C-alpha positions, -999 to +999 in steps of 0.1 A: -013-083+103-036-066+072-066-073+054-083-060+024-117-074+004-117-071-035-143-045-051-168-072-056-164-089-022-153-123-039-119-124-028-099-113+004-061-107+008-045-114+038-006-108+052+013-117+081+047-120+096+052-152+073+062-126+044+034-138+022+004-121+006-025-146+003-054-147-021-086-162-004-117-172-025-147-163+003-174-185-016-151-216-018-131-211+016-100-217-002-066-201-005-063-192-042-027-182-047+003-172-025+027-142-031+063-144-015+079-114-004+116-112+013+107-096+043+074-092+065+044-074+046+028-052+070+000-038+044-018-048+015-047-032-007-068-043-038-067-020-070-099+002-068-108-004-104-096-039-109-099-073-089-068-081-108-041-060-094-034-054-058-003-034-040+017-048-013+042-028+010+072-045+025+095-039+054+125-043+026+115-008+011+096-020-019+062-014-031+049-041-055+018-039-079+011-075-086-010-090-114-032-118-099-035-135-131+000-136-141+009-142-106+038-119-110+050-083-102+040-060-126+060-031-114+078-022-082+093+010-067+119+010-043+119+038-016+151+054-007+167+051+029+167+085+044+191+099+076+203+064+078+176+047+084+158+020+063+126+029+042+107+005+063+067+004+045+037+005+070+009+016+050-002+016+014-038+026-002-049+037-035-062+074-043-087+077-071-090+113-089-116+111-115-128+084-137-096+068-141-068+084-125-051+065-096-021+072-075-003+050-048+002+063-014+028+044+005+036+053+042+068+045+062+078+040+096+098+073+095+067+094+089+069+101+051+043+096+024+054+088-011+029+093-038+034+072-070+016+077-103+001+046-120+007+046-157-018+032-181+008+003-185+003-002-147+040+008-140+045+028-106+064+062-110+074+088-088+052+117-082+062+134-049+070+130-011+054+144+020+067+144+056+040+139+077+050+162+110+046+158+147+045+181+175+071+209+175+078+201+137+094+165+148+089+141+118+058+120+130+070+081+135+051+053+116+022+060+093-004+034+105-030+041+083-041+062+045-077+066+036-095+084+011-123+104+021-152+090+005-163+111-028-134+133-023-095+136-031-088+146+004-070+118+024-066+111+061-035+098+075-030+084+111+005+079+127+013+065+160+015+098+176-023+094+179-032+121+155-052+124+122-040+147+095 
């Protein structure tokens, strides 16, 4: 479902419907590790400043910051359901601010983006949430991608209503 390269391009993360994140060593063409989840994992991304950390978003509503060396979850954050619908995570990405400030942006099936601060001890703390609106103020459905504009703090968000915001 998703792939993401490490900063130095030595490693690749892959996710699929098998409920696992897999870490691959490209030069050796082998799987190095497998990180299990309780549900489908539609999105994964390496930390922009460290190849030791990555973020995964799962359909169970949890975003997890993993430590590859320890092979365990460093921190996690559970998104709250809204309007009697589960918080299905469909997109994650990191956004950098300045030299060392990093935030995690988490998109959901119901058109919400949750912004999480990443502390110095690599924990995920709630910062804010945004509703991405479609036509006529209806909530957009399913955030499909979140990308930081190069050399900027601006982000682009796409959703399955075929709009870029």
